[in-house]
Backbone atoms as SQL, in Angstrom:
CREATE TABLE atoms (id INTEGER PRIMARY KEY, chain TEXT, resi INTEGER, resn TEXT, atom TEXT, x REAL, y REAL, z REAL);
INSERT INTO atoms VALUES
  (1, 'A', 1, 'MET', 'N', -70.681, -21.340, -108.326),
  (2, 'A', 1, 'MET', 'CA', -69.938, -20.529, -109.540),
  (3, 'A', 1, 'MET', 'C', -70.503, -21.095, -110.804),
  (4, 'A', 2, 'LYS', 'N', -70.874, -20.089, -111.775),
  (5, 'A', 2, 'LYS', 'CA', -71.428, -20.475, -112.937),
  (6, 'A', 2, 'LYS', 'C', -70.384, -20.358, -113.992),
  (7, 'A', 3, 'THR', 'N', -70.157, -21.250, -114.786),
  (8, 'A', 3, 'THR', 'CA', -69.155, -21.088, -115.964),
  (9, 'A', 3, 'THR', 'C', -69.959, -20.661, -117.205),
  (10, 'A', 4, 'ASN', 'N', -69.389, -19.643, -117.947),
  (11, 'A', 4, 'ASN', 'CA', -70.237, -19.238, -119.175),
  (12, 'A', 4, 'ASN', 'C', -69.457, -19.753, -120.384),
  (13, 'A', 5, 'PHE', 'N', -70.142, -20.473, -121.176),
  (14, 'A', 5, 'PHE', 'CA', -69.505, -21.183, -122.430),
  (15, 'A', 5, 'PHE', 'C', -70.334, -20.636, -123.541),
  (16, 'A', 6, 'LYS', 'N', -69.645, -20.387, -124.580),
  (17, 'A', 6, 'LYS', 'CA', -70.366, -19.812, -125.750),
  (18, 'A', 6, 'LYS', 'C', -70.048, -20.953, -126.914),
  (19, 'A', 7, 'GLN', 'N', -71.170, -21.428, -127.297),
  (20, 'A', 7, 'GLN', 'CA', -71.127, -22.394, -128.427),
  (21, 'A', 7, 'GLN', 'C', -70.928, -21.641, -129.666),
  (22, 'A', 8, 'ILE', 'N', -69.976, -22.063, -130.446),
  (23, 'A', 8, 'ILE', 'CA', -69.560, -21.451, -131.725),
  (24, 'A', 8, 'ILE', 'C', -70.409, -22.251, -132.844),
  (25, 'A', 9, 'SER', 'N', -70.974, -21.369, -133.855),
  (26, 'A', 9, 'SER', 'CA', -71.618, -22.042, -134.763),
  (27, 'A', 9, 'SER', 'C', -70.656, -22.019, -136.018),
  (28, 'A', 10, 'LEU', 'N', -71.048, -22.891, -137.045),
  (29, 'A', 10, 'LEU', 'CA', -70.363, -22.906, -138.221),
  (30, 'A', 10, 'LEU', 'C', -70.430, -21.516, -138.962),
  (31, 'A', 11, 'CYS', 'N', -71.529, -20.822, -138.866),
  (32, 'A', 11, 'CYS', 'CA', -71.658, -19.506, -139.518),
  (33, 'A', 11, 'CYS', 'C', -70.565, -18.517, -138.847),
  (34, 'A', 12, 'ASP', 'N', -70.429, -18.625, -137.553),
  (35, 'A', 12, 'ASP', 'CA', -69.531, -17.835, -136.801),
  (36, 'A', 12, 'ASP', 'C', -68.008, -18.020, -137.377),
  (37, 'A', 13, 'ILE', 'N', -67.765, -19.366, -137.406),
  (38, 'A', 13, 'ILE', 'CA', -66.439, -19.739, -138.144),
  (39, 'A', 13, 'ILE', 'C', -66.328, -19.277, -139.492),
  (40, 'A', 14, 'TYR', 'N', -67.245, -19.509, -140.295),
  (41, 'A', 14, 'TYR', 'CA', -67.273, -19.008, -141.734),
  (42, 'A', 14, 'TYR', 'C', -67.118, -17.541, -141.808),
  (43, 'A', 15, 'ASP', 'N', -67.703, -16.682, -141.054),
  (44, 'A', 15, 'ASP', 'CA', -67.561, -15.228, -140.958),
  (45, 'A', 15, 'ASP', 'C', -66.247, -14.794, -140.514),
  (46, 'A', 16, 'ASP', 'N', -65.627, -15.450, -139.520),
  (47, 'A', 16, 'ASP', 'CA', -64.277, -15.107, -139.132),
  (48, 'A', 16, 'ASP', 'C', -63.248, -15.439, -140.139),
  (49, 'A', 17, 'VAL', 'N', -63.292, -16.479, -140.923),
  (50, 'A', 17, 'VAL', 'CA', -62.350, -17.050, -141.968),
  (51, 'A', 17, 'VAL', 'C', -62.607, -15.972, -143.096),
  (52, 'A', 18, 'LYS', 'N', -63.826, -15.732, -143.401),
  (53, 'A', 18, 'LYS', 'CA', -64.163, -14.669, -144.527),
  (54, 'A', 18, 'LYS', 'C', -63.507, -13.393, -144.331),
  (55, 'A', 19, 'SER', 'N', -63.634, -12.932, -143.040),
  (56, 'A', 19, 'SER', 'CA', -63.161, -11.616, -142.659),
  (57, 'A', 19, 'SER', 'C', -61.559, -11.601, -142.797),
  (58, 'A', 20, 'PHE', 'N', -60.920, -12.738, -142.344),
  (59, 'A', 20, 'PHE', 'CA', -59.576, -12.812, -142.448),
  (60, 'A', 20, 'PHE', 'C', -59.261, -12.906, -143.992),
  (61, 'A', 21, 'PHE', 'N', -59.866, -13.621, -144.803),
  (62, 'A', 21, 'PHE', 'CA', -59.616, -13.782, -146.144),
  (63, 'A', 21, 'PHE', 'C', -59.731, -12.378, -146.784),
  (64, 'A', 22, 'GLU', 'N', -60.683, -11.563, -146.552),
  (65, 'A', 22, 'GLU', 'CA', -60.877, -10.271, -147.125),
  (66, 'A', 22, 'GLU', 'C', -60.141, -9.112, -146.558),
  (67, 'A', 23, 'ASP', 'N', -59.949, -9.177, -145.360),
  (68, 'A', 23, 'ASP', 'CA', -59.253, -7.908, -144.590),
  (69, 'A', 23, 'ASP', 'C', -57.676, -8.118, -144.332),
  (70, 'A', 24, 'ASP', 'N', -57.405, -9.358, -143.953),
  (71, 'A', 24, 'ASP', 'CA', -55.872, -9.760, -143.413),
  (72, 'A', 24, 'ASP', 'C', -55.483, -11.002, -144.093),
  (73, 'A', 25, 'LYS', 'N', -55.127, -10.945, -145.358),
  (74, 'A', 25, 'LYS', 'CA', -54.741, -12.206, -145.977),
  (75, 'A', 25, 'LYS', 'C', -53.335, -12.905, -145.184),
  (76, 'A', 26, 'PRO', 'N', -52.571, -12.081, -144.699),
  (77, 'A', 26, 'PRO', 'CA', -51.516, -12.704, -143.983),
  (78, 'A', 26, 'PRO', 'C', -51.920, -13.495, -142.806),
  (79, 'A', 27, 'LYS', 'N', -52.894, -13.070, -142.098),
  (80, 'A', 27, 'LYS', 'CA', -53.500, -13.790, -140.959),
  (81, 'A', 27, 'LYS', 'C', -54.228, -15.012, -141.426),
  (82, 'A', 28, 'PHE', 'N', -54.887, -14.876, -142.627),
  (83, 'A', 28, 'PHE', 'CA', -55.515, -15.984, -143.247),
  (84, 'A', 28, 'PHE', 'C', -54.481, -17.114, -143.648),
  (85, 'A', 29, 'ILE', 'N', -53.381, -16.837, -144.149),
  (86, 'A', 29, 'ILE', 'CA', -52.466, -17.759, -144.451),
  (87, 'A', 29, 'ILE', 'C', -51.769, -18.431, -143.081),
  (88, 'A', 30, 'GLU', 'N', -51.587, -17.665, -142.089),
  (89, 'A', 30, 'GLU', 'CA', -50.969, -18.132, -140.850),
  (90, 'A', 30, 'GLU', 'C', -52.026, -19.198, -140.248),
  (91, 'A', 31, 'LEU', 'N', -53.318, -18.989, -140.507),
  (92, 'A', 31, 'LEU', 'CA', -54.189, -19.993, -140.045),
  (93, 'A', 31, 'LEU', 'C', -54.015, -21.430, -140.671),
  (94, 'A', 32, 'PHE', 'N', -53.649, -21.437, -141.834),
  (95, 'A', 32, 'PHE', 'CA', -53.212, -22.651, -142.552),
  (96, 'A', 32, 'PHE', 'C', -51.980, -23.286, -141.838),
  (97, 'A', 33, 'ASP', 'N', -51.072, -22.402, -141.731),
  (98, 'A', 33, 'ASP', 'CA', -49.781, -22.914, -141.232),
  (99, 'A', 33, 'ASP', 'C', -50.015, -23.453, -139.801),
  (100, 'A', 34, 'SER', 'N', -50.880, -22.929, -138.977),
  (101, 'A', 34, 'SER', 'CA', -51.148, -23.233, -137.551),
  (102, 'A', 34, 'SER', 'C', -51.906, -24.722, -137.491),
  (103, 'A', 35, 'PHE', 'N', -52.886, -24.826, -138.474),
  (104, 'A', 35, 'PHE', 'CA', -53.902, -25.800, -138.345),
  (105, 'A', 35, 'PHE', 'C', -53.861, -26.936, -139.274),
  (106, 'A', 36, 'ILE', 'N', -53.215, -26.846, -140.330),
  (107, 'A', 36, 'ILE', 'CA', -52.912, -27.919, -141.312),
  (108, 'A', 36, 'ILE', 'C', -51.598, -28.253, -141.532),
  (109, 'A', 37, 'ASP', 'N', -51.467, -29.697, -141.182),
  (110, 'A', 37, 'ASP', 'CA', -50.187, -30.300, -141.318),
  (111, 'A', 37, 'ASP', 'C', -50.219, -31.212, -142.670),
  (112, 'A', 38, 'PHE', 'N', -49.590, -30.631, -143.590),
  (113, 'A', 38, 'PHE', 'CA', -49.456, -31.185, -144.953),
  (114, 'A', 38, 'PHE', 'C', -48.842, -32.585, -144.959),
  (115, 'A', 39, 'SER', 'N', -47.858, -32.741, -143.879),
  (116, 'A', 39, 'SER', 'CA', -47.081, -33.974, -143.810),
  (117, 'A', 39, 'SER', 'C', -48.090, -35.222, -143.462),
  (118, 'A', 40, 'GLU', 'N', -49.131, -34.829, -142.719),
  (119, 'A', 40, 'GLU', 'CA', -49.995, -35.986, -142.306),
  (120, 'A', 40, 'GLU', 'C', -50.993, -36.294, -143.627),
  (121, 'A', 41, 'ILE', 'N', -51.270, -35.451, -144.325),
  (122, 'A', 41, 'ILE', 'CA', -52.207, -35.563, -145.453),
  (123, 'A', 41, 'ILE', 'C', -51.533, -36.200, -146.744),
  (124, 'A', 42, 'ILE', 'N', -50.355, -35.972, -146.795),
  (125, 'A', 42, 'ILE', 'CA', -49.661, -36.431, -148.082),
  (126, 'A', 42, 'ILE', 'C', -49.337, -38.053, -147.969),
  (127, 'A', 43, 'PRO', 'N', -49.908, -38.885, -148.728),
  (128, 'A', 43, 'PRO', 'CA', -49.371, -40.363, -148.712),
  (129, 'A', 43, 'PRO', 'C', -47.873, -40.642, -148.828),
  (130, 'A', 44, 'SER', 'N', -47.632, -41.716, -148.429),
  (131, 'A', 44, 'SER', 'CA', -46.022, -41.830, -148.467),
  (132, 'A', 44, 'SER', 'C', -45.852, -42.206, -149.996),
  (133, 'A', 45, 'SER', 'N', -46.625, -42.871, -150.665),
  (134, 'A', 45, 'SER', 'CA', -46.496, -42.860, -152.190),
  (135, 'A', 45, 'SER', 'C', -46.030, -41.693, -152.888),
  (136, 'A', 46, 'PHE', 'N', -46.551, -40.483, -152.448),
  (137, 'A', 46, 'PHE', 'CA', -46.345, -39.347, -153.055),
  (138, 'A', 46, 'PHE', 'C', -44.890, -38.923, -152.693),
  (139, 'A', 47, 'TYR', 'N', -44.585, -39.101, -151.469),
  (140, 'A', 47, 'TYR', 'CA', -43.138, -38.973, -151.134),
  (141, 'A', 47, 'TYR', 'C', -42.109, -39.553, -151.905),
  (142, 'A', 48, 'ASP', 'N', -42.561, -40.984, -151.992),
  (143, 'A', 48, 'ASP', 'CA', -41.561, -41.684, -152.787),
  (144, 'A', 48, 'ASP', 'C', -41.418, -41.305, -154.269),
  (145, 'A', 49, 'HIS', 'N', -42.521, -41.019, -154.848),
  (146, 'A', 49, 'HIS', 'CA', -42.430, -40.649, -156.270),
  (147, 'A', 49, 'HIS', 'C', -41.771, -39.186, -156.412),
  (148, 'A', 50, 'TYR', 'N', -41.986, -38.242, -155.436),
  (149, 'A', 50, 'TYR', 'CA', -41.275, -36.836, -155.488),
  (150, 'A', 50, 'TYR', 'C', -39.892, -36.937, -155.292),
  (151, 'A', 51, 'TYR', 'N', -39.347, -37.786, -154.415),
  (152, 'A', 51, 'TYR', 'CA', -38.031, -37.757, -154.063),
  (153, 'A', 51, 'TYR', 'C', -37.177, -38.914, -154.815),
  (154, 'A', 52, 'PHE', 'N', -37.995, -39.635, -155.639),
  (155, 'A', 52, 'PHE', 'CA', -37.371, -40.718, -156.189),
  (156, 'A', 52, 'PHE', 'C', -36.058, -40.481, -157.218),
  (157, 'A', 53, 'PRO', 'N', -36.264, -39.524, -158.184),
  (158, 'A', 53, 'PRO', 'CA', -35.241, -39.253, -159.107),
  (159, 'A', 53, 'PRO', 'C', -33.971, -38.655, -158.299),
  (160, 'A', 54, 'ILE', 'N', -34.154, -37.846, -157.401),
  (161, 'A', 54, 'ILE', 'CA', -33.039, -37.328, -156.550),
  (162, 'A', 54, 'ILE', 'C', -33.442, -37.396, -155.181),
  (163, 'A', 55, 'ASP', 'N', -32.388, -37.386, -154.252),
  (164, 'A', 55, 'ASP', 'CA', -32.611, -37.480, -152.925),
  (165, 'A', 55, 'ASP', 'C', -32.928, -36.105, -152.296),
  (166, 'A', 56, 'HIS', 'N', -32.540, -35.109, -152.973),
  (167, 'A', 56, 'HIS', 'CA', -32.784, -33.571, -152.392),
  (168, 'A', 56, 'HIS', 'C', -33.325, -32.782, -153.403),
  (169, 'A', 57, 'ARG', 'N', -34.447, -32.145, -152.981),
  (170, 'A', 57, 'ARG', 'CA', -34.950, -31.156, -153.766),
  (171, 'A', 57, 'ARG', 'C', -34.888, -29.689, -153.174),
  (172, 'A', 58, 'ASP', 'N', -35.013, -28.656, -153.946),
  (173, 'A', 58, 'ASP', 'CA', -34.970, -27.424, -153.438),
  (174, 'A', 58, 'ASP', 'C', -36.125, -26.947, -152.515),
  (175, 'A', 59, 'PHE', 'N', -37.282, -27.571, -152.992),
  (176, 'A', 59, 'PHE', 'CA', -38.483, -27.353, -152.086),
  (177, 'A', 59, 'PHE', 'C', -39.091, -28.611, -151.694),
  (178, 'A', 60, 'SER', 'N', -39.653, -28.603, -150.521),
  (179, 'A', 60, 'SER', 'CA', -40.263, -29.890, -149.966),
  (180, 'A', 60, 'SER', 'C', -41.589, -30.150, -150.537),
  (181, 'A', 61, 'ILE', 'N', -41.929, -31.342, -150.377),
  (182, 'A', 61, 'ILE', 'CA', -43.283, -31.638, -151.035),
  (183, 'A', 61, 'ILE', 'C', -44.419, -31.149, -150.224),
  (184, 'A', 62, 'GLU', 'N', -44.317, -30.876, -148.947),
  (185, 'A', 62, 'GLU', 'CA', -45.132, -30.048, -148.089),
  (186, 'A', 62, 'GLU', 'C', -45.236, -28.707, -148.493),
  (187, 'A', 63, 'SER', 'N', -44.160, -28.028, -148.875),
  (188, 'A', 63, 'SER', 'CA', -44.308, -26.639, -149.190),
  (189, 'A', 63, 'SER', 'C', -44.894, -26.382, -150.695),
  (190, 'A', 64, 'MET', 'N', -44.647, -27.470, -151.536),
  (191, 'A', 64, 'MET', 'CA', -45.327, -27.555, -152.740),
  (192, 'A', 64, 'MET', 'C', -46.816, -27.683, -152.767),
  (193, 'A', 65, 'PHE', 'N', -47.249, -28.502, -151.908),
  (194, 'A', 65, 'PHE', 'CA', -48.599, -28.618, -151.657),
  (195, 'A', 65, 'PHE', 'C', -49.288, -27.457, -151.049),
  (196, 'A', 66, 'CYS', 'N', -48.640, -26.882, -150.196),
  (197, 'A', 66, 'CYS', 'CA', -49.057, -25.563, -149.545),
  (198, 'A', 66, 'CYS', 'C', -49.286, -24.548, -150.607),
  (199, 'A', 67, 'VAL', 'N', -48.440, -24.358, -151.433),
  (200, 'A', 67, 'VAL', 'CA', -48.554, -23.327, -152.455),
  (201, 'A', 67, 'VAL', 'C', -49.613, -23.692, -153.432),
  (202, 'A', 68, 'ILE', 'N', -49.740, -24.942, -153.765),
  (203, 'A', 68, 'ILE', 'CA', -50.912, -25.174, -154.646),
  (204, 'A', 68, 'ILE', 'C', -52.250, -24.981, -154.010),
  (205, 'A', 69, 'PHE', 'N', -52.264, -25.394, -152.783),
  (206, 'A', 69, 'PHE', 'CA', -53.563, -25.211, -152.047),
  (207, 'A', 69, 'PHE', 'C', -53.887, -23.765, -151.896),
  (208, 'A', 70, 'LEU', 'N', -52.925, -22.849, -151.479),
  (209, 'A', 70, 'LEU', 'CA', -53.113, -21.392, -151.297),
  (210, 'A', 70, 'LEU', 'C', -53.626, -20.754, -152.706),
  (211, 'A', 71, 'GLN', 'N', -52.745, -21.344, -153.748),
  (212, 'A', 71, 'GLN', 'CA', -53.181, -20.728, -154.954),
  (213, 'A', 71, 'GLN', 'C', -54.594, -20.980, -155.500),
  (214, 'A', 72, 'LYS', 'N', -55.073, -22.126, -155.129),
  (215, 'A', 72, 'LYS', 'CA', -56.540, -22.439, -155.527),
  (216, 'A', 72, 'LYS', 'C', -57.367, -21.715, -154.541),
  (217, 'A', 73, 'ILE', 'N', -57.107, -21.599, -153.352),
  (218, 'A', 73, 'ILE', 'CA', -57.985, -20.904, -152.338),
  (219, 'A', 73, 'ILE', 'C', -58.117, -19.332, -152.735),
  (220, 'A', 74, 'LEU', 'N', -56.834, -18.803, -152.945),
  (221, 'A', 74, 'LEU', 'CA', -56.900, -17.378, -153.237),
  (222, 'A', 74, 'LEU', 'C', -57.154, -17.142, -154.718),
  (223, 'A', 75, 'SER', 'N', -57.522, -17.974, -155.521),
  (224, 'A', 75, 'SER', 'CA', -57.728, -17.730, -156.962),
  (225, 'A', 75, 'SER', 'C', -56.778, -17.006, -157.587),
  (226, 'A', 76, 'ILE', 'N', -55.488, -17.480, -157.479),
  (227, 'A', 76, 'ILE', 'CA', -54.376, -16.913, -158.135),
  (228, 'A', 76, 'ILE', 'C', -54.338, -17.688, -159.557),
  (229, 'A', 77, 'PRO', 'N', -54.258, -17.033, -160.646),
  (230, 'A', 77, 'PRO', 'CA', -54.336, -17.761, -161.921),
  (231, 'A', 77, 'PRO', 'C', -53.213, -18.587, -162.259),
  (232, 'A', 78, 'ASN', 'N', -51.943, -18.205, -162.054),
  (233, 'A', 78, 'ASN', 'CA', -50.725, -18.979, -162.193),
  (234, 'A', 78, 'ASN', 'C', -49.722, -18.847, -161.354),
  (235, 'A', 79, 'THR', 'N', -48.469, -19.532, -161.524),
  (236, 'A', 79, 'THR', 'CA', -47.446, -19.348, -160.524),
  (237, 'A', 79, 'THR', 'C', -46.718, -18.068, -160.529),
  (238, 'A', 80, 'HIS', 'N', -46.619, -17.432, -161.694),
  (239, 'A', 80, 'HIS', 'CA', -46.012, -16.227, -161.588),
  (240, 'A', 80, 'HIS', 'C', -46.616, -15.241, -160.755),
  (241, 'A', 81, 'CYS', 'N', -48.063, -15.193, -160.767),
  (242, 'A', 81, 'CYS', 'CA', -48.858, -14.296, -160.002),
  (243, 'A', 81, 'CYS', 'C', -48.728, -14.651, -158.633),
  (244, 'A', 82, 'LEU', 'N', -48.634, -15.907, -158.218),
  (245, 'A', 82, 'LEU', 'CA', -48.294, -16.481, -156.991),
  (246, 'A', 82, 'LEU', 'C', -47.176, -15.839, -156.328),
  (247, 'A', 83, 'PHE', 'N', -46.079, -15.943, -157.198),
  (248, 'A', 83, 'PHE', 'CA', -44.720, -15.454, -156.692),
  (249, 'A', 83, 'PHE', 'C', -44.810, -13.902, -156.478),
  (250, 'A', 84, 'VAL', 'N', -45.522, -13.188, -157.304),
  (251, 'A', 84, 'VAL', 'CA', -45.691, -11.678, -157.127),
  (252, 'A', 84, 'VAL', 'C', -46.455, -11.403, -155.769),
  (253, 'A', 85, 'THR', 'N', -47.526, -12.039, -155.625),
  (254, 'A', 85, 'THR', 'CA', -48.419, -12.080, -154.402),
  (255, 'A', 85, 'THR', 'C', -47.609, -12.218, -153.175),
  (256, 'A', 86, 'HIS', 'N', -46.684, -13.368, -153.240),
  (257, 'A', 86, 'HIS', 'CA', -45.750, -13.623, -152.084),
  (258, 'A', 86, 'HIS', 'C', -44.814, -12.375, -151.750),
  (259, 'A', 87, 'LEU', 'N', -44.391, -11.723, -152.723),
  (260, 'A', 87, 'LEU', 'CA', -43.408, -10.617, -152.542),
  (261, 'A', 87, 'LEU', 'C', -44.328, -9.410, -151.860),
  (262, 'A', 88, 'ILE', 'N', -45.625, -9.232, -152.162),
  (263, 'A', 88, 'ILE', 'CA', -46.320, -8.270, -151.642),
  (264, 'A', 88, 'ILE', 'C', -46.692, -8.513, -150.103),
  (265, 'A', 89, 'PHE', 'N', -46.926, -9.732, -149.700),
  (266, 'A', 89, 'PHE', 'CA', -47.137, -10.039, -148.166),
  (267, 'A', 89, 'PHE', 'C', -45.702, -9.932, -147.618);
């Protein structure tokens, strides 16, 4: 019995991500939610400084990093536009 495997090239991955970005932005954002764990990327010193003045914040540091990350990737010029974009999705 022969097993058929398909090797995925970097170009194929780029084309898929580009098509999500251009055609289906909610799916593109879901990819980040599925594959990037911001809690593993953020150093503990950031946590300490973010939560130092008060123990509780309205938004977690992970959500703040995610928003900034998406803002840069989607080329959204400011946070007001980011909020309006969120309402559209």
